[in-house]
N, C-alpha and C positions, 0 to 999 in steps of 0.2 A: 322618556321623551316620545311624543307622538311622531311616528314616521312621516317623513316629508310627503310621501305619496297620498297620505290621508288628510292633509291640511288644506284649508281654504286660504288663499293668499290675497286675491285681488278685491278691491273695494266693490267692483260691480257684482262680484259673486255674493258678497254680504248683502248688498242692496236688493238683489233679486230674491234672496231667501227671505229677507225682512218683508218684502212687499207681497210675495206669492206663497209664503210658508204658513204652516199651521203651528200654533203655540201650545205647549204643554207646561204646566206649572208644578213645581214643588216649592217648598218654602225658600230654600237658598238659591235655587236654579230655575231658569226658564229655558226650555228647549224649543227651538224653532226649526222645523224641518220642511223641506220642499223637494219635489222630484228633481232628479238630475237628468241632464240630457243623455248621459251615458248610463246604461242599465247595469253595468258590472262594477261600478266604483262606489266608494263611500268616502265622503270628505266631511271634515268637521272643522269648525272655527270657534274661537273663544272671544267673548266680548266682556270686558270689565270696565265699567264707567269710572270717570274721575271722582264721582261722588262716593265711591267705595273707600278711598283714602289716598295717601301719598304713594309715590311710585314704588317704593320698596314693598309696601303692603299689597298693592295691586299685583305686583309680580309674584308674590307668594300665593295669592289667590289663583293666578293663572297657572302656576306650577302645580298646585293641588288639583285644579280642574283638568289639566293636561294629562297628569298621571292617572286620574280616575277614568278619563275617556279612553286612554290607552288600554287600561285593564278591562274595560267593558266594550272594546272594539268589536269582538265577535257578535255582540248583541245587536249592533247597528245593521239595519236592513240595506241590502245592495240597491243601488239606483236612487239613493237619497243623499242630499246634503244637509248637514246639521250645524246649527249655531247654538252654543251653550253660553247663556248670559248669566253673569253673577248678579243676583238681585240686590238692589240698593236697600231694600227693606230688611235684609237679614244682616245680623252683626257677625262678620267674619273675624272679629277680634281675636278670639282664642278657640276657634273651631278646629276640630281634629280632622285628620285625613279620612278617618273612618266615616265621619258624618258626611263629608263631601262625596266620598265614594258611594255611600248608600243612597244619597240624594240623586246622584247621576244614574245609578242603577234603577232607582224607582222611576225617574222621569223617562228613561229609555223604555222601560217596560210599559209605561203608560202610553207612550207614543206608538209602540208596536201593537197595542191592543186595538187601535183604530184600523 
C-alpha cells in the first residue's frame, strides 16, 4: 500500500497536474508529472478509466500500479507530483505484476532523464 503521505487526494490536484504537467509514455502506462508547490514532498495519484473494464478488474489494475509505485518510490524526484494513468490501449487481461513494475520503473526513469 502506498503510504497516505505520498498520495494525491483532491480533484483540483489532479486537474492541476493534467493541465500543467508533462507526459511520458510506455506501452501500458502514461506518467504525467508537474512541479509541486512544496519542494520536499513527492505525491502520486493513480487514474484508471472505466474503459479498462468492470470495477473488480479496475481495482486489480490499481492494486498492481499502487504496489509498483510504492516499490519505485525512492526513484521519484522530490518537489514533483505524479499521476500514473493506465492506458486504455493496453490489454491488462492477464498481465503480470512484473510487467507493470517494469513499465512503472521505465517510465519513471524516462521522466527523470528530462
